[in-house]
N, C-alpha and C positions, 0 to 999 in steps of 0.2 A: 507460597509465593506472596511477597508483600503487595498490597493494593498500590495501583499508581499514583503518583502526586497529583496529576491531573486526569479527569475522566477522559476516556476515548471519545474523539468528536468525529461524527459521521454526518454527511449532508449529500444532497443532490441538486445538481444545477444543469445548465446546458452542456457543459464539459462532460458530465457522467457523474458516477458515485465518487465521492471524496471521503478519504479517511486520513486523520491527522494522528500520527503515532509519535510525535515529537514529545520528548521527555520520558517516554516509557523505557524501562530497562529491558535488555534482552531476556528471553525470546519473545516478550509479549507483542512488540511490533510485528514479527514474522507470523506469530499465530494469529493475530487480528487480521491481517492482510489477506492470508490463505482462507480464513474463515469467510470473510466478506467475499473474495472471488468465487469461492464454492456456492455461495447463495445466489449469485447473479446468473443471467443468461449470457450467452456467448457473444451478444451485440454490445453489452454494456461495458463502458471503459471505466477503469478505476484510476483516480488521481490520488497518488499517496504523498502525503507531506511528512518528510522525515528529517531527523538530525543528521544522519549519515547515510552513505551507499550501503544498502543492505545485501552484503555479498552472497549470503545463504539463500536469499529470496529468489535470486535468478535461477538457480538450480531446481529450487522447489516448484517454481511456476513452470519451468520446461517439463517437469514430469507430469504436470496435469494439463499441458497444452496452452499455456499462457506464457506471455513474455513481458518484460518491463524495459522501458526507455526513458532515459533521463530527459527531462524538458525544463524550460525556464521556470524558475521560481524566485522567491523573494531571497534577499541576500542571507547567507548562513543556512539556507534550507535546501535540502536535496528533494526534488520533486519527480516523480516518476509517473509515466502514463502505462498503466497495465492493460493489456489487450489480449484477446484470444490469438494464439499464434496462427498464421496462415497454413 
């Protein structure tokens, strides 16, 4: 697999744990998001910054008890809030 053009960016703030996967080729965004979710406790929200709606992510998250909901982001960005499913 070819290395990404830009390094994966992660940070935390009051909203939760952020991961910016914009610019990464498939399946790197999916792998990075799932890896981060598996490292966190069930109360931490993950804010995903993406180029597109990651269709495969929703089913993968459901299998491990999480869900993603689209939230407001910058123009041209798909922003998701990933939380533990109730």
